[in-house]
C-alpha positions in Angstrom: 211.2 213.4 42.0 213.9 211.0 41.5 213.1 207.3 40.1 214.0 204.7 42.2 216.6 202.3 40.2 216.3 198.8 40.2 218.4 197.0 43.1 221.5 194.9 41.2 221.4 190.8 41.1 223.6 189.2 43.4 226.5 187.5 41.6 225.6 183.9 42.8 222.2 184.9 40.4 224.4 185.8 37.8 226.5 183.1 38.2 223.5 180.5 38.3 222.2 182.1 35.2 225.8 182.0 33.4 226.3 178.4 34.3 222.4 177.4 33.0 223.1 179.1 29.9 226.4 177.7 29.4 224.9 174.3 30.1 222.0 174.7 27.5 224.8 176.1 25.1 226.7 172.8 25.6 223.6 170.6 25.6 222.6 172.3 22.6 226.1 172.1 20.9 226.2 168.7 21.9 222.6 167.7 20.4 223.9 169.6 17.2 227.2 167.4 16.9 225.1 164.1 17.7 223.0 165.1 15.0 225.5 165.9 12.7 227.2 162.8 13.3 224.1 160.9 13.0 223.9 162.4 9.5 227.0 162.0 8.3 226.7 158.0 9.5 223.1 157.9 7.7 224.8 159.2 4.5 227.5 156.9 4.7 225.4 154.2 5.0 222.9 155.4 2.3 226.0 155.9 -0.1 227.2 152.0 1.0 223.9 150.8 0.0 223.9 152.5 -3.0 227.3 151.2 -3.7 226.0 147.9 -3.1 223.3 148.1 -5.3 224.8 149.4 -8.6 227.3 146.2 -8.2 224.7 144.1 -7.9 222.7 145.6 -10.8 226.0 145.7 -13.0 226.2 141.8 -12.2 222.7 140.8 -12.9 223.1 142.8 -16.5 226.3 140.9 -17.1 224.9 137.7 -16.0 222.0 138.3 -18.4 224.4 139.0 -21.6 225.8 136.1 -21.0 222.2 134.1 -20.9 221.5 135.9 -24.0 224.6 135.2 -25.8 223.9 131.4 -24.8 220.6 131.6 -26.1 221.7 133.2 -29.6 224.2 130.1 -30.0 221.4 127.8 -29.5 219.8 129.1 -32.4 222.5 127.5 -34.8 222.5 124.0 -33.2 220.3 122.4 -35.8 222.2 123.7 -38.5 218.8 126.0 -39.6 217.6 127.4 -42.8 217.2 131.3 -43.0 213.4 130.3 -42.4 213.3 128.2 -39.7 216.1 130.1 -38.3 213.7 133.4 -38.5 210.8 131.5 -36.6 213.4 130.3 -33.8 214.7 134.2 -33.4 211.3 135.6 -33.5 210.1 133.3 -30.4 213.4 134.5 -29.0 212.9 137.7 -29.1 209.3 137.5 -27.7 211.5 136.6 -24.3 213.8 139.1 -24.8 212.4 142.7 -24.9 216.1 144.3 -24.2 217.1 143.1 -28.1 215.4 144.9 -30.8 217.0 143.3 -33.6 218.7 139.6 -34.5 220.7 139.2 -37.5 222.1 136.3 -39.6 225.3 137.3 -41.5 227.7 135.0 -43.5 231.7 135.3 -43.1 231.6 138.5 -45.3 229.2 140.2 -43.1 226.0 139.9 -45.9 222.9 139.7 -44.7 221.3 136.0 -44.6 218.2 136.6 -42.2 217.0 139.2 -39.4 214.0 139.4 -37.2 213.0 142.7 -35.5 211.1 142.6 -32.3 207.2 142.5 -32.6 207.3 144.9 -29.3 208.2 148.3 -31.2 208.6 149.7 -34.5 211.9 148.4 -36.5 214.4 150.6 -35.4 216.5 150.8 -38.7 213.1 151.6 -40.9 214.0 155.5 -40.6 217.7 155.2 -41.3 218.7 152.2 -43.1 220.7 149.4 -41.7 223.5 150.0 -44.2 224.4 153.5 -43.2 225.0 152.1 -39.7 227.6 149.3 -40.4 231.2 150.6 -38.7 230.3 149.2 -35.3 228.6 146.2 -36.8 232.1 145.8 -38.3 234.2 146.5 -35.0 232.0 144.3 -32.9 232.5 141.5 -35.3 236.3 142.0 -35.7 237.0 141.9 -32.4 234.5 139.0 -31.9 236.7 137.1 -34.5 239.7 138.4 -32.8 238.8 136.8 -29.3 236.6 133.9 -30.8 233.7 134.7 -28.6 231.0 137.4 -28.4 232.1 141.0 -28.5 230.5 144.4 -28.3 230.7 147.6 -29.8 230.3 151.0 -28.5 226.7 152.7 -28.3 225.1 154.9 -30.8 222.0 156.9 -31.1 219.6 155.7 -34.0 216.6 158.3 -34.6 213.2 157.1 -35.0 210.2 158.4 -37.4 208.6 159.8 -34.8 211.3 162.4 -33.9 212.6 160.3 -31.2 215.2 158.0 -30.8 217.0 155.1 -29.1 220.5 154.3 -27.9 221.6 151.0 -29.1 224.7 148.6 -28.6 225.7 145.6 -31.0 226.5 142.1 -29.9 228.6 140.1 -32.5 228.6 136.4 -31.7 230.5 134.2 -34.2 229.8 131.0 -35.6 232.6 128.6 -36.5 232.8 125.6 -38.6 235.9 123.8 -37.4 238.8 126.4 -37.1 236.8 128.6 -39.7 234.4 131.6 -39.3 231.3 130.5 -41.0 229.1 133.6 -40.3 228.1 136.1 -37.5 224.9 136.4 -35.0 224.3 139.8 -34.2 222.0 141.2 -31.5 220.9 144.7 -31.4 220.4 145.9 -27.7 218.3 148.9 -26.9 219.9 150.4 -23.7 216.5 151.7 -22.4 214.9 148.2 -22.3 217.7 146.8 -20.7 217.6 148.8 -17.6 213.8 148.3 -17.7 213.8 144.3 -18.6 217.0 143.0 -16.7 217.3 144.5 -13.4 215.1 143.8 -10.0 212.0 145.9 -9.3 213.2 146.9 -6.0 216.2 148.5 -7.3 214.5 150.4 -9.9 211.6 151.4 -7.7 213.8 153.5 -5.6 216.8 154.6 -7.3 217.2 156.2 -10.9 219.8 154.2 -13.2 221.1 155.4 -16.1 223.9 154.3 -18.4 226.5 157.3 -19.2 229.6 158.0 -21.2 232.8 158.3 -19.6 232.2 162.6 -19.3 228.9 161.8 -17.7 226.6 162.0 -20.6 223.5 160.0 -20.1 222.6 157.4 -22.8 219.8 155.6 -21.2 217.9 156.8 -18.4 214.9 154.4 -16.0 213.7 154.5 -12.8 212.0 156.6 -9.9 211.8 160.3 -10.5 212.9 162.6 -7.4 211.7 162.5 -4.4 213.9 164.3 -2.0 216.2 167.3 -1.8 219.3 165.4 -1.5 221.1 162.9 -4.1 223.4 160.2 -3.7 225.3 158.9 -6.9 227.1 155.7 -7.3 229.2 154.6 -10.3 230.1 151.0 -11.8 232.3 150.4 -14.7 230.9 147.4 -16.7 233.8 145.9 -18.9 232.3 143.9 -21.9 234.4 142.3 -24.7 235.3 145.2 -27.3 233.5 148.4 -25.3 233.0 149.7 -21.6 229.9 150.9 -20.1 229.3 153.0 -16.8 226.0 152.7 -15.1 225.5 154.8 -12.3 222.7 155.3 -9.6 221.1 158.1 -8.0 218.9 157.9 -5.4 216.9 161.1 -4.5 216.4 161.3 -0.7 215.7 163.7 2.1 218.5 164.8 4.3 219.1 162.7 7.2 216.8 162.6 10.0 216.8 165.4 12.4 217.5 163.3 15.4 219.4 160.5 14.8 220.2 159.6 18.6 217.8 157.4 20.3 217.3 158.7 23.5 217.1 162.4 22.2 214.7 161.2 19.5 212.7 159.5 21.8 212.4 162.4 24.2 211.4 164.5 21.5 209.2 162.0 19.9 207.1 161.6 23.2 207.2 165.8 23.5 205.7 166.0 19.8 203.1 163.1 20.3 202.1 164.7 23.3 201.5 168.1 21.6 199.8 165.9 18.6 197.8 164.0 20.6 196.2 166.8 22.0 196.1 168.2 18.4 194.7 165.2 17.0 191.8 165.1 19.9 190.8 168.7 18.9 190.6 167.9 15.3 188.4 164.9 15.8 186.1 166.7 17.8 185.7 169.4 15.1 185.5 166.4 12.9 182.8 164.5 14.6 180.9 168.1 15.1 181.1 168.7 11.4 179.9 164.7 11.1 177.0 165.5 13.4 176.2 168.5 11.7 176.4 166.7 8.2 174.2 163.9 9.4 171.3 166.2 10.9 171.2 168.1 7.1 171.4 164.7 5.5 168.6 163.2 7.7 166.3 166.7 7.4 166.9 166.1 3.8 166.1 162.5 3.4 162.7 163.4 5.8 162.0 166.7 3.3 162.2 164.3 0.2 160.3 161.2 1.8 157.8 163.6 3.0 157.2 164.7 -0.8 157.4 161.8 -2.3 154.0 160.7 -4.1 155.2 156.9 -3.9 153.9 155.1 -0.6 157.2 153.7 1.3 156.6 150.8 3.9 159.4 149.4 6.2 158.9 146.2 8.1 161.1 144.1 10.2 161.7 140.4 10.0 159.0 139.7 12.2 156.4 141.6 10.0 155.9 144.6 11.9 155.9 148.1 10.5 158.4 150.0 11.3 158.3 153.2 9.3 155.4 154.5 6.9 156.1 157.8 4.9 153.2 160.4 4.8 152.5 159.2 1.1 151.6 155.7 2.6 149.4 157.3 5.0 147.6 159.5 2.8 147.0 156.6 0.5 145.4 154.3 2.9 144.0 156.8 5.2 145.7 156.0 8.4 147.9 157.7 10.6 151.4 156.6 11.2 150.8 155.9 14.8 147.7 153.7 13.6 150.1 151.6 11.5 153.2 151.4 13.1 154.0 148.1 15.0 151.2 146.7 13.3 151.7 142.8 12.0 149.7 140.8 9.9 146.8 141.3 9.2 147.4 145.0 8.5 144.5 147.2 8.9 144.4 148.3 5.1 144.0 144.5 3.8 140.7 143.5 2.9 139.0 141.3 5.5 138.1 138.5 2.7 141.8 138.7 1.3 143.6 138.5 4.8 144.6 134.9 4.6 145.9 135.3 1.1 148.2 138.2 2.2 149.3 136.5 5.4 150.2 133.5 3.2 152.2 135.6 0.8 154.0 137.2 3.6 155.2 134.4 4.8 156.2 132.9 1.5 158.5 136.1 1.3 159.9 135.6 4.8 161.1 132.2 3.9 162.9 133.6 1.0 160.9 132.3 -1.8 159.2 135.9 -3.3 161.8 137.2 -5.8 163.5 140.2 -5.0 162.9 143.6 -6.3 159.7 141.8 -8.5 156.5 144.0 -8.6 153.2 142.6 -7.6 149.6 144.1 -8.0 147.5 143.9 -4.8 144.1 145.4 -3.9 144.3 147.8 -0.6 141.5 148.6 1.5 140.9 152.5 2.7 139.9 153.5 6.2 136.7 154.6 5.0 136.6 151.3 3.3 136.7 152.0 -0.3 139.2 149.9 -2.2 142.2 150.4 -4.8 144.8 148.8 -6.4 148.4 149.2 -6.0 151.6 148.3 -7.1 153.9 146.9 -4.7 157.7 146.6 -4.8 159.6 144.9 -2.3 163.4 145.0 -1.3 165.5 143.5 1.5 166.9 145.9 4.1 170.5 145.8 4.7 172.1 147.2 7.6 175.9 148.3 7.4 177.3 145.0 8.7 175.6 143.6 5.6 172.6 141.5 7.5 169.2 141.8 6.3 166.9 143.3 9.3 163.6 143.5 7.2 161.8 144.3 3.8 161.3 147.9 2.2 158.2 148.5 0.0 157.5 150.9 -2.6 153.8 151.2 -3.2 151.9 152.8 -6.1 148.2 154.1 -6.3 147.6 152.7 -10.1 143.5 153.7 -9.8 144.4 156.5 -12.2 146.4 153.9 -14.5 143.8 151.6 -14.7 141.4 154.3 -15.6 143.8 155.4 -18.4 144.0 151.6 -19.4 140.3 151.5 -19.7 139.7 154.7 -21.7 142.5 153.5 -23.9 140.7 149.9 -24.5 137.4 152.0 -25.3 139.1 153.7 -27.8 140.5 150.6 -29.2 137.1 149.2 -29.1 135.8 152.4 -30.8 138.4 152.5 -33.5 137.7 148.6 -34.1 133.9 149.2 -34.5 135.0 152.3 -37.1 137.5 149.9 -39.1 134.5 147.6 -39.4 131.7 149.9 -40.7 134.2 151.1 -43.0 134.7 147.6 -44.1 131.0 147.0 -44.4 130.9 150.5 -46.5 133.1 148.8 -48.7 131.3 146.0 -49.2 127.7 147.6 -49.5 128.3 147.9 -53.3 129.4 144.3 -53.4 125.9 143.2 -51.4 123.7 144.7 -53.9 125.2 142.6 -57.0 125.7 139.5 -54.7 122.0 139.6 -53.6 120.5 140.0 -56.6 121.5 136.7 -57.7 119.5 134.7 -54.8 116.6 137.1 -55.0 116.4 136.7 -58.8 116.4 132.7 -58.2 113.9 133.2 -55.6 111.8 135.2 -58.0 112.0 132.7 -60.9 111.2 129.8 -58.8 108.2 131.4 -57.4 107.1 132.4 -60.8 107.3 128.8 -62.2 105.5 127.6 -58.6 102.6 130.0 -59.8 102.2 128.7 -63.1 102.6 125.4 -61.9 99.4 125.8 -59.6 97.6 127.7 -62.7 97.8 124.3 -65.1 96.0 122.5 -62.6 96.1 119.0 -61.9 96.5 117.4 -65.3 99.7 115.5 -63.8 99.4 115.8 -60.4 102.4 113.5 -59.6 104.7 115.3 -61.7 103.2 118.5 -60.5 103.8 117.7 -56.8 107.6 116.7 -57.8 108.6 120.0 -59.6 106.8 122.2 -57.1 108.5 120.4 -53.9 111.8 121.0 -56.3 110.7 124.7 -56.6 110.4 125.3 -52.9 113.5 123.7 -52.2 115.4 125.9 -54.7 113.6 129.1 -53.2 114.7 127.9 -49.5 118.4 127.7 -50.7 118.6 130.7 -52.3 116.6 132.6 -49.2 119.1 130.9 -47.0 121.9 132.1 -49.0 120.9 135.5 -49.2 120.4 135.3 -45.2 123.7 134.2 -44.6 125.2 137.3 -46.9 123.2 139.7 -44.5 124.1 137.6 -41.1 127.9 137.7 -41.9 127.8 141.4 -42.3 125.4 141.8 -39.3 127.6 139.3 -36.9 130.5 141.5 -38.4 129.3 144.7 -37.3 127.3 144.2 -34.2 129.2 141.9 -32.4 130.6 143.2 -29.2 131.6 140.4 -26.7 135.4 141.1 -25.9 136.0 137.8 -23.6 138.5 135.7 -24.9 137.3 132.2 -25.1 138.8 128.9 -26.6 137.7 128.9 -30.5 138.5 126.6 -33.4 140.6 127.8 -36.2 138.4 126.3 -38.6 135.3 128.7 -36.8 137.3 131.6 -37.3 137.5 131.1 -41.2 133.9 130.0 -41.4 133.1 133.0 -39.7 135.1 135.4 -42.4 134.6 133.2 -45.7 131.4 134.8 -46.9 132.9 138.4 -47.0 135.9 137.2 -48.3 134.0 135.3 -51.1 132.2 138.3 -51.6 135.4 140.5 -52.8 136.9 137.1 -54.3 134.3 136.8 -56.9 134.5 140.3 -57.9 138.4 140.1 -58.2 138.6 136.7 -59.5 140.7 135.7 -56.8 140.7 131.6 -55.8 140.8 131.2 -52.0 142.6 128.4 -50.2 142.3 127.7 -46.8 144.7 125.0 -45.3 144.7 124.1 -41.3 147.2 121.8 -40.1 145.5 118.2 -38.7 145.1 118.4 -34.8 145.7 122.0 -34.1 144.2 122.9 -30.8 141.8 125.5 -30.4 143.0 129.4 -30.3 142.5 131.3 -27.0 141.6 134.8 -28.4 139.0 137.5 -28.5 136.9 135.9 -31.2 135.7 139.3 -32.7 139.3 140.8 -33.0 141.1 138.1 -34.5 138.1 137.8 -37.1 138.8 141.6 -37.9 142.6 140.5 -38.2 141.8 138.0 -40.6 139.3 139.7 -42.5 141.4 142.9 -43.2 144.4 140.8 -43.9 142.5 139.0 -46.4 141.0 141.6 -48.6 144.3 143.5 -48.4 145.8 140.5 -50.0 143.0 140.4 -52.7 143.4 144.2 -53.1 147.3 143.5 -53.7 146.7 141.0 -56.6 144.0 143.7 -58.6 145.6 144.6 -61.6 146.0 143.4 -65.2 149.7 142.3 -64.6 148.9 139.7 -62.2 148.0 136.6 -63.8 148.0 134.1 -61.3 145.4 135.4 -58.3 145.3 133.1 -55.5 144.7 133.9 -51.6 146.1 131.5 -49.2 145.2 131.4 -45.4 146.9 128.7 -43.6 147.2 127.8 -39.6 149.8 125.8 -38.1 150.9 124.7 -34.5 154.3 125.7 -33.7 156.8 123.5 -32.1 158.1 123.9 -28.7 156.6 126.6 -26.1 157.5 130.1 -25.3 156.7 131.8 -21.9 155.1 128.6 -20.8 152.5 128.6 -23.9 151.7 126.8 -26.8 151.5 128.6 -30.0 149.4 128.8 -33.3 150.7 130.4 -36.7 148.0 131.9 -38.8 149.4 133.2 -42.6 147.7 135.1 -45.4 149.5 134.9 -48.5 149.1 136.5 -51.9 150.8 136.3 -55.2 151.0 140.1 -55.9 153.8 142.3 -56.7 155.2 142.8 -52.9 155.7 145.9 -51.0 158.2 148.3 -52.0 161.3 149.0 -49.6 160.2 152.4 -49.2 156.5 151.3 -47.7 158.1 148.6 -45.5 159.3 151.2 -42.7 156.0 152.7 -42.2 153.7 149.8 -43.3 152.6 149.5 -39.4 152.3 153.3 -38.6 148.6 154.7 -38.0 147.3 156.7 -40.7 149.8 155.6 -43.5 148.0 154.3 -46.5 149.0 153.4 -50.2 145.5 153.5 -51.2 143.5 157.0 -52.0 140.5 155.6 -50.0 142.2 154.3 -47.4 142.4 155.7 -43.6 145.7 154.2 -42.6 144.4 152.0 -39.7 143.7 148.5 -40.6 147.3 147.0 -40.2 148.1 149.5 -37.2 145.0 147.8 -35.5 145.9 144.3 -36.2 149.3 144.7 -34.7 147.8 146.0 -31.6 145.2 143.3 -31.5 147.8 140.4 -32.2 150.2 142.2 -29.6 147.4 142.4 -26.8 147.0 138.5 -27.2 150.6 138.1 -26.6 151.8 137.5 -30.2 153.3 139.2 -33.1 152.5 140.3 -36.4 155.3 140.2 -39.1 155.2 140.1 -43.0 157.6 138.4 -45.4 158.3 137.6 -48.9 156.4 135.1 -50.6 157.6 132.8 -53.2 157.8 132.9 -55.9 155.9 136.4 -55.6 154.2 138.3 -53.2 154.0 138.8 -49.9 152.9 136.8 -46.5 151.7 138.4 -43.7 152.1 135.7 -40.3 150.9 136.5 -36.7 151.0 134.3 -34.0 148.2 133.5 -30.9 148.3 131.6 -27.6 146.6 128.2 -28.1 143.9 127.1 -25.8 145.3 124.6 -23.0 141.4 123.3 -23.2 141.3 121.1 -26.3 
């Protein structure tokens, strides 16, 4: 079986294809030539700009050198002393970072004064200045010959950190009349010359360096490599006495691929069309990814809000509820549908407090409520039960920075209140325990103290019986003596009763209500118990109350216990043979000024004991810490707790001339 061969193409088709191929080749060749020519043109333009920039850089540096020489000459206008010259030279160096050292030398090049730049460590500390005199001598010789500033060739100075710096010397002759009276020598750091004397646009886009004739770089500054092609330009900078070569390198990409405007326009449009389609596809993928991430974020936020035990509630500027989380619904017993859209009065407000809550809402909407400040309130559950809540509110701000409403965080503080009540009851039990412990310690004193009035009562009673037995021998005298005896019996019985009543009141008193109490009344309540121990320890008791002090607003029982505890501690601190003067002083005074809108009273209990040891001071108020063999370590801890519950502070300090003074503050009553 024979295979059919394809029919040969007609000559016209071959010729057309050849012509199209030739045309395509010509277009490609033309475009390639245009690109090549445009590349050459652009390279020439870059080179021209670079040569212009390096010429401007050389001009800027030369002009700066001239200005610096004039500034150096100005240092000698007022015929300065070496000290005054050093001050002016230091000011000059502050303004010219490119100069690292200025020296004033006499006509024999002997140093008169020198100043180093404050911006870096002295250049010649590592290598002495005396070892680098040749360049200075050469520069000054040229300066004397030309009667003007002259420069020496640059040289490298090693530094102590292992690096170094390339420097160049400038010598400026100082003349008096026709004679040279001295020289000013300025040491330039070539790196600082490039850094400080060239315009920022030049150094931002190019790499600039000082080089030697063979291309060795002396100093370098500027931008690093940013392209695959380098353009270089050199410019000689002739200075009196030396010549520097300034080199500028510009690292750039190769010239644009399509420099021709028409070709570039067609190609740019084609590329733009493809790019737009690609960008649309990329944008769609990015949008889909953003929507997916947004859904994940919303799901995460929903799960987080549903898991919170803190109630969240959002309201708009008109007070309508726009959002509640499950914790809030569980807290008040209403469903979200029952709460959303509601305005004042809210269904969880107690009916009797609705107007008060409404006024607060109006105040908050008017902007008078402080931001993010929590306040306590009472809410009502759906079943009618009440519970305390802590409400913290903050403004809701949208993406445009406009407030759209309020977000509230609510905490059910019922458990906190229960714990606080348990803590208060525990404190009360501890206070009662401390009072009982105090009474136990005083039991032995009571037996001795009561013996005296009871013995007196017994004696007066016996005398009265004797008078009654003697009969009416002297009726008038008998009546007067019997009356006096009965009075003494009554006085001693009252004295014994006061002692027992003081202890009874101290132990049994349970009233926890704060009331306005005169400071004298507080002292009168504890003084009978204080005098019991004071007589046994031979302690003199003094009380001083500032005239006109207002009543104190306090829990009377608690404050009496604080005063009694501090007084007993003070008397026990003076129990020792080494204490000669034993005096307990209790003072009350009003503090000047006010704190937190209140006036305050200061109570102080001072002793003349041996003071408190340094190692005891840090632990003095710690619970269960005591220096007494029979102590419980609760007295001072409870005292501080009581004072802090009243808003005050309990402190101690050294007494003068010896001993310790305890001070605590309590709020004064507004009602005198």
